[in-house]
PATORMAR-928361 format. One record per residue (C-alpha): residue in three letters; x, y, z. Coordinates in steps of 0.25 Angstrom, whole numbers, padded with zeros to 4 digits, always signed. Example, Ala and Ser with C-alpha at 12.3 -4.5 7.8 and 13.67 -1.06 7.14 Angstrom:
BEGIN
ALA+0049-0018+0031/SER+0055-0004+0029/
END
This chain:
BEGIN
MET+0364+0427+0568/THR+0355+0415+0565/MET+0353+0409+0551/GLY+0339+0403+0546/ASP+0337+0389+0542/SER+0337+0394+0528/ASP+0350+0400+0529/LEU+0356+0387+0535/ARG+0350+0378+0524/LYS+0355+0387+0513/PRO+0366+0380+0505/THR+0379+0387+0502/ASN+0385+0384+0489/PHE+0401+0383+0489/GLY+0402+0376+0475/THR+0406+0382+0462/GLY+0392+0381+0456/PRO+0385+0392+0448/LEU+0377+0397+0460/SER+0389+0400+0469/ARG+0403+0406+0468/ARG+0414+0403+0477/ARG+0419+0415+0485/SER+0433+0417+0491/TRP+0433+0419+0506/CYS+0443+0421+0517/CYS+0442+0422+0532/SER+0427+0421+0531/PHE+0417+0410+0533/ALA+0406+0416+0525/VAL+0408+0406+0514/PRO+0414+0394+0519/PRO+0427+0388+0512/ALA+0426+0376+0502/SER+0428+0364+0510/PRO+0423+0349+0509/ASP+0411+0351+0517/THR+0406+0363+0510/LEU+0409+0357+0497/SER+0401+0345+0500/ILE+0389+0354+0504/SER+0390+0362+0492/SER+0391+0350+0483/ARG+0378+0345+0489/ASN+0370+0358+0489/HIS+0375+0364+0476/ILE+0369+0360+0463/PRO+0375+0367+0451/ALA+0366+0372+0440/LYS+0364+0364+0427/SER+0369+0351+0434/GLN+0359+0343+0427/GLN+0365+0345+0414/GLN+0374+0333+0410/ARG+0387+0338+0404/PRO+0399+0329+0400/LYS+0411+0330+0409/PRO+0423+0337+0401/VAL+0435+0330+0398/PRO+0446+0331+0409/CYS+0457+0341+0405/SER+0448+0348+0395/PRO+0445+0363+0395/GLN+0431+0360+0399/SER+0436+0352+0412/SER+0446+0363+0414/LYS+0435+0374+0415/SER+0427+0365+0426/ALA+0430+0365+0441/LEU+0440+0354+0442/ASN+0435+0348+0455/ILE+0436+0361+0462/VAL+0424+0359+0471/ASN+0429+0345+0476/ARG+0443+0350+0479/ILE+0449+0358+0490/ASP+0463+0364+0489/PRO+0471+0356+0499/ARG+0480+0368+0501/ARG+0468+0377+0505/ILE+0468+0380+0520/LEU+0454+0381+0526/SER+0455+0386+0540/PRO+0445+0394+0548/GLY+0446+0409+0545/ARG+0458+0408+0536/VAL+0459+0402+0522/SER+0472+0402+0514/PRO+0467+0398+0499/ILE+0478+0394+0489/ASP+0474+0397+0475/SER+0486+0390+0468/ASP+0478+0378+0465/PRO+0473+0377+0451/SER+0459+0373+0456/VAL+0457+0387+0462/THR+0459+0394+0449/THR+0450+0384+0442/MET+0439+0386+0453/GLN+0439+0401+0451/GLU+0438+0399+0436/THR+0426+0389+0439/GLU+0419+0400+0448/THR+0420+0410+0437/GLU+0414+0400+0427/THR+0402+0397+0436/THR+0397+0411+0435/HIS+0393+0409+0421/GLU+0380+0401+0419/GLU+0383+0395+0406/GLU+0394+0386+0412/ASP+0392+0374+0421/VAL+0400+0368+0432/VAL+0406+0355+0429/VAL+0414+0348+0440/VAL+0424+0338+0435/ASP+0431+0328+0444/SER+0446+0328+0441/PRO+0458+0325+0449/PRO+0463+0336+0458/ASN+0477+0338+0451/LEU+0473+0339+0437/ARG+0485+0341+0429/SER+0479+0342+0415/GLU+0476+0355+0408/SER+0468+0359+0396/PHE+0468+0369+0385/ARG+0458+0373+0374/ALA+0463+0380+0362/PRO+0456+0394+0358/LYS+0443+0392+0352/ILE+0444+0389+0337/GLU+0432+0390+0328/VAL+0432+0377+0319/THR+0421+0374+0309/VAL+0418+0359+0310/SER+0412+0352+0299/GLY+0404+0339+0302/SER+0401+0334+0316/GLY+0410+0330+0327/SER+0423+0333+0320/GLY+0428+0343+0330/SER+0425+0352+0342/SER+0417+0364+0340/GLU+0427+0373+0346/GLY+0439+0367+0337/TYR+0445+0359+0349/ASP+0447+0346+0341/ALA+0461+0342+0347/ARG+0465+0338+0361/LEU+0479+0339+0364/SER+0484+0332+0377/LEU+0497+0335+0382/LYS+0504+0326+0393/GLY+0515+0332+0401/ARG+0528+0325+0403/ASN+0527+0327+0418/GLY+0512+0325+0419/GLY+0500+0334+0416/VAL+0491+0334+0404/LEU+0487+0346+0395/VAL+0475+0345+0386/LEU+0473+0355+0374/GLU+0460+0356+0366/LEU+0464+0361+0353/SER+0461+0362+0338/SER+0467+0351+0330/GLU+0468+0361+0318/VAL+0476+0371+0326/LEU+0485+0360+0331/ALA+0488+0354+0317/SER+0490+0367+0311/ASN+0501+0371+0321/SER+0508+0358+0324/ASP+0513+0348+0315/VAL+0514+0338+0326/PHE+0499+0340+0330/ALA+0495+0340+0316/GLY+0500+0326+0314/LEU+0494+0321+0327/ILE+0480+0327+0323/ALA+0480+0321+0309/GLU+0484+0308+0315/ASP+0473+0309+0325/LYS+0462+0313+0315/LYS+0467+0302+0306/CYS+0465+0291+0317/SER+0452+0296+0322/SER+0446+0297+0308/SER+0450+0283+0304/SER+0445+0277+0317/LEU+0433+0285+0323/GLY+0429+0294+0311/LEU+0429+0307+0318/LYS+0435+0312+0331/ASN+0432+0325+0339/THR+0445+0328+0346/CYS+0459+0325+0341/ARG+0467+0321+0353/ILE+0483+0323+0354/GLU+0491+0319+0366/VAL+0505+0324+0368/CYS+0513+0317+0379/ASP+0526+0321+0387/VAL+0524+0336+0386/GLU+0535+0343+0393/ASN+0528+0356+0396/LEU+0513+0356+0394/GLY+0512+0371+0396/VAL+0522+0374+0384/PHE+0514+0364+0375/ARG+0501+0370+0378/GLU+0507+0384+0375/THR+0513+0379+0362/VAL+0499+0373+0358/GLU+0492+0386+0361/LEU+0501+0394+0352/MET+0494+0387+0340/PHE+0483+0396+0343/GLU+0491+0408+0342/GLU+0495+0417+0330/SER+0510+0419+0327/ASN+0510+0432+0334/GLY+0503+0426+0346/ILE+0513+0415+0348/ILE+0525+0425+0349/LYS+0517+0433+0360/LYS+0515+0420+0367/PHE+0530+0417+0367/MET+0533+0431+0372/LYS+0524+0428+0384/MET+0531+0414+0386/GLY+0545+0419+0385/VAL+0557+0412+0379/TYR+0558+0400+0388/ARG+0544+0396+0386/THR+0544+0399+0371/ILE+0555+0389+0369/ASP+0547+0378+0376/VAL+0535+0382+0366/LEU+0545+0381+0355/GLU+0549+0367+0359/VAL+0535+0362+0359/ALA+0531+0369+0346/ALA+0543+0363+0339/GLY+0539+0349+0345/ILE+0525+0350+0339/LYS+0529+0357+0327/PHE+0522+0370+0330/SER+0529+0378+0319/ARG+0522+0391+0321/ALA+0526+0391+0336/VAL+0540+0387+0333/LEU+0542+0399+0324/SER+0536+0408+0334/CYS+0545+0403+0345/LEU+0557+0404+0337/LYS+0553+0418+0333/TYR+0551+0423+0347/LEU+0564+0416+0352/GLU+0572+0423+0342/ALA+0567+0436+0346/VAL+0569+0436+0361/PRO+0582+0434+0370/TRP+0584+0421+0377/THR+0590+0417+0391/GLU+0601+0407+0391/ASP+0592+0396+0396/GLU+0582+0400+0385/GLU+0593+0400+0374/GLU+0598+0386+0379/LYS+0584+0380+0378/LEU+0581+0386+0365/ARG+0595+0381+0360/ARG+0591+0367+0365/LEU+0577+0367+0358/LEU+0583+0372+0345/GLY+0592+0360+0345/ILE+0581+0350+0347/TYR+0571+0354+0336/ASN+0573+0357+0322/PHE+0568+0371+0320/ASP+0567+0378+0306/ALA+0581+0384+0304/ALA+0576+0397+0299/ALA+0567+0399+0311/ILE+0578+0397+0321/SER+0590+0403+0313/GLU+0589+0416+0321/ILE+0588+0409+0334/LEU+0600+0400+0331/ALA+0608+0413+0327/ARG+0607+0417+0342/PHE+0613+0404+0346/HIS+0626+0404+0337/SER+0632+0410+0325/ASN+0633+0404+0312/GLU+0648+0408+0310/THR+0658+0396+0308/GLU+0670+0403+0314/ASN+0673+0402+0329/SER+0668+0416+0333/GLN+0668+0413+0348/ASP+0683+0411+0348/SER+0684+0424+0341/LEU+0675+0431+0350/SER+0682+0426+0362/LYS+0695+0432+0357/LYS+0688+0445+0354/LEU+0682+0446+0368/VAL+0695+0443+0375/TRP+0703+0453+0367/SER+0692+0464+0369/ILE+0692+0462+0384/THR+0707+0463+0385/SER+0707+0475+0377/CYS+0696+0482+0385/SER+0700+0494+0393/ASP+0688+0496+0402/VAL+0688+0489+0415/ASN+0673+0486+0418/PRO+0669+0481+0404/ARG+0682+0473+0403/ASN+0679+0466+0417/GLU+0665+0463+0413/LEU+0669+0457+0399/LYS+0680+0449+0406/SER+0670+0442+0415/LEU+0661+0440+0403/VAL+0671+0434+0393/LYS+0678+0425+0404/GLY+0664+0419+0408/LEU+0662+0416+0393/LEU+0676+0410+0390/CYS+0679+0402+0403/LYS+0676+0387+0404/SER+0666+0389+0415/SER+0657+0397+0406/VAL+0643+0393+0403/TYR+0646+0394+0388/GLU+0658+0384+0389/LYS+0651+0373+0381/GLU+0649+0382+0369/GLN+0662+0389+0369/PRO+0674+0385+0361/GLU+0688+0385+0367/ILE+0695+0399+0368/ASN+0706+0401+0358/LYS+0718+0400+0368/GLU+0727+0409+0358/ASP+0717+0421+0359/ILE+0717+0421+0374/TYR+0732+0420+0375/ARG+0734+0431+0364/ALA+0725+0440+0372/GLY+0733+0437+0385/LYS+0746+0439+0378/CYS+0741+0453+0373/CYS+0737+0457+0387/VAL+0751+0452+0393/ASP+0758+0461+0382/SER+0750+0473+0385/LEU+0753+0471+0400/ALA+0768+0471+0397/LYS+0767+0484+0389/LEU+0759+0490+0400/PHE+0770+0486+0410/GLU+0781+0492+0401/GLU+0773+0505+0401/GLY+0772+0505+0416/SER+0787+0501+0418/SER+0792+0513+0409/SER+0782+0524+0413/CYS+0783+0531+0426/SER+0771+0541+0424/SER+0760+0539+0435/LYS+0750+0544+0424/LYS+0751+0531+0417/GLU+0751+0522+0429/LYS+0736+0521+0431/PRO+0732+0518+0416/LEU+0744+0508+0416/ILE+0739+0501+0428/GLU+0725+0500+0422/SER+0731+0494+0409/ILE+0739+0484+0416/SER+0728+0480+0425/ARG+0719+0478+0413/GLU+0729+0469+0406/VAL+0731+0461+0418/GLU+0716+0459+0420/ASN+0715+0454+0405/ILE+0727+0444+0407/ASN+0720+0438+0420/TRP+0707+0437+0413/LEU+0713+0430+0401/LEU+0721+0421+0411/GLU+0708+0417+0418/ILE+0702+0413+0404/MET+0715+0405+0401/ILE+0715+0398+0415/ASP+0700+0394+0413/ARG+0703+0389+0399/GLU+0715+0382+0404/ILE+0724+0389+0394/ALA+0732+0398+0404/GLU+0745+0390+0404/GLU+0752+0397+0392/PHE+0748+0411+0398/VAL+0755+0407+0411/GLU+0768+0404+0402/ILE+0766+0418+0395/TRP+0764+0425+0408/GLY+0777+0419+0413/LYS+0785+0424+0402/GLN+0782+0439+0403/ARG+0796+0443+0407/ARG+0795+0457+0402/LEU+0782+0459+0410/VAL+0790+0454+0422/GLU+0801+0463+0420/MET+0792+0475+0419/HIS+0785+0471+0432/GLU+0796+0476+0441/ARG+0797+0490+0434/VAL+0782+0493+0435/SER+0774+0499+0447/PRO+0768+0489+0457/MET+0755+0495+0455/VAL+0755+0490+0440/ARG+0764+0477+0440/TYR+0755+0470+0450/GLU+0744+0468+0440/VAL+0753+0458+0432/SER+0755+0449+0444/ARG+0739+0447+0444/VAL+0741+0439+0432/THR+0752+0431+0438/GLY+0744+0429+0451/ALA+0732+0424+0442/ILE+0742+0414+0435/PHE+0747+0409+0449/ILE+0733+0407+0454/ALA+0729+0398+0442/MET+0742+0390+0443/GLY+0740+0388+0458/LYS+0725+0383+0455/ARG+0730+0373+0444/ARG+0722+0380+0434/VAL+0734+0383+0425/GLN+0744+0372+0423/CYS+0757+0377+0417/GLY+0771+0371+0414/GLY+0782+0372+0423/GLU+0789+0382+0414/ALA+0777+0391+0414/ARG+0776+0391+0429/ALA+0791+0393+0431/GLY+0790+0405+0421/LEU+0778+0411+0428/VAL+0784+0411+0442/GLU+0798+0416+0437/ALA+0792+0428+0430/TRP+0780+0432+0440/PHE+0783+0427+0454/LYS+0791+0439+0458/PRO+0781+0449+0452/MET+0771+0442+0460/LEU+0779+0444+0473/VAL+0780+0458+0470/ASP+0766+0461+0466/PHE+0759+0452+0477/GLY+0757+0464+0486/TRP+0750+0472+0475/LEU+0741+0460+0471/GLN+0737+0459+0486/ARG+0732+0473+0486/CYS+0726+0473+0472/LYS+0721+0459+0470/LYS+0711+0462+0459/GLY+0704+0448+0461/LEU+0717+0441+0463/ASP+0717+0431+0475/MET+0730+0432+0482/ARG+0729+0420+0490/GLU+0727+0412+0477/VAL+0739+0419+0471/GLU+0748+0415+0482/GLU+0743+0401+0481/GLY+0745+0400+0466/MET+0759+0406+0467/GLY+0763+0395+0478/GLN+0757+0384+0470/THR+0763+0388+0457/LEU+0777+0390+0463/LEU+0776+0376+0469/THR+0775+0370+0454/LEU+0789+0376+0451/PRO+0802+0367+0452/VAL+0808+0367+0466/LYS+0820+0375+0462/GLN+0811+0387+0456/GLN+0802+0386+0468/TYR+0814+0388+0477/GLN+0817+0401+0470/VAL+0803+0406+0470/PHE+0799+0403+0485/MET+0812+0409+0490/GLU+0809+0422+0482/TRP+0795+0422+0488/PHE+0801+0419+0502/ARG+0810+0432+0501/TRP+0799+0440+0495/PHE+0789+0436+0506/SER+0799+0439+0517/LYS+0800+0453+0512/HIS+0786+0457+0508/GLY+0777+0448+0516/THR+0762+0449+0512/GLU+0766+0457+0500/CYS+0771+0443+0494/PRO+0763+0431+0491/ASN+0762+0421+0502/LEU+0768+0408+0497/SER+0771+0401+0510/LYS+0763+0389+0507/ALA+0770+0386+0494/PHE+0783+0389+0501/GLN+0781+0378+0511/ILE+0777+0368+0501/TRP+0790+0372+0493/TRP+0798+0370+0505/ARG+0793+0356+0509/ARG+0794+0352+0494/SER+0808+0357+0493/PHE+0815+0354+0506/LEU+0807+0344+0515/ARG+0802+0335+0505/GLY+0815+0336+0497/VAL+0823+0331+0510/GLU+0814+0320+0512/SER+0815+0315+0497/SER+0830+0316+0498/THR+0830+0308+0511/CYS+0822+0297+0504/ARG+0832+0296+0493/
END
């Protein structure tokens, strides 16, 4: 197919003028892609309409310049891949969106195409407030559209935002802007007589977007402000509250507080709001309901009383699943490693010990019932009751150990002679539960988390060492979270802290028991070797030196 000379000479327009429209293309050469060569040809052959009319260049960063094509014709996206037969456009560049908006505007004959030379990476933005009908008296005293104030915002990390607004709206909503506008008008009237635009500059703005959203709220009704906050969310609303408090935009401040009081917060949002309320002095009546969600106005130490009630409620709970859930919850709140530690007072030691003593007394009564009753019908409820009391004691013991107040409880446990006597008369299926408490105490002492006096350690070993030997086989089969290796290690370390004379009696008793029962007895071989070296080998060396 041949083409005539007229077809060859026919110019093809690839620009963005009013006579042509850029069409998207893919895998086709019917319309060649925008390239430096075609752009140069287009710029020579295409003459936009009404080019003879001289119009002033709009001010950079103003709304007029934002509507124009910002150097689109002379720029090519460096990330756009131009290869024969395949094109991979990337439309994430803001210039592409601007170009599409420009193409839509060129379809209207009333508007002209104005190309403004600007740097490729333009960081400034602009905003024009909603049109306000203003009646102007005199000449040259304001804009016909009511935009008689220009607010320039400079970000802390760079970037500029220019807002064209009404000085009347700014002054009526913000006390800070009202003072700046009055000062600007006073200076302009004394020096130049009249001034068209009031210019205000705010530097070191942390978040330009939040500042702009706060200013836009000045043009909203009170109900509209609440709807804006519902779209923003709590976190963004707190940011707006900070800006509104800084510029003394009281209408937005009150709407923010009203919205925040009516919605739930996350922990991060609560911490951010708490910090903001500590920085600015808000009206006491406006924030009273929000402060009521932070703390109570009661003068008595209600948290100490609440901790006591929670502990007693858990120890008296009979249902297993809710009791275990509540134990984990309350332990996480009361332990030192809790995230709430910094705002938590010390737990009343006497309340914890009183609850622990009550559980021990209850356990002794249950053992008394088990030793005097031979009926198999009562055995299962008895086992459940004893297991519940043992779990309560171990739970309280964990809190005491974490709070470093468990030394006195070890002494109390070592003096339970009546419970030790009944231990021999109760069924092994029941009595092994008590040794779980002794095992937990041995583990804590072996890990040096509990520092007891010599008398308390001696009383503990004297009372509960033999029951541990008897129940060790049952503990191995029914561990219930107890680490038997740690129990053996803790027992050995605790025995080595006793006087040598008492160590001799205890280790000889273990040796006889281990020789008869083997794996049903705790393996204290390592501690036994240490005791042997201390007692005999090193004793001989020390006597020889003397």
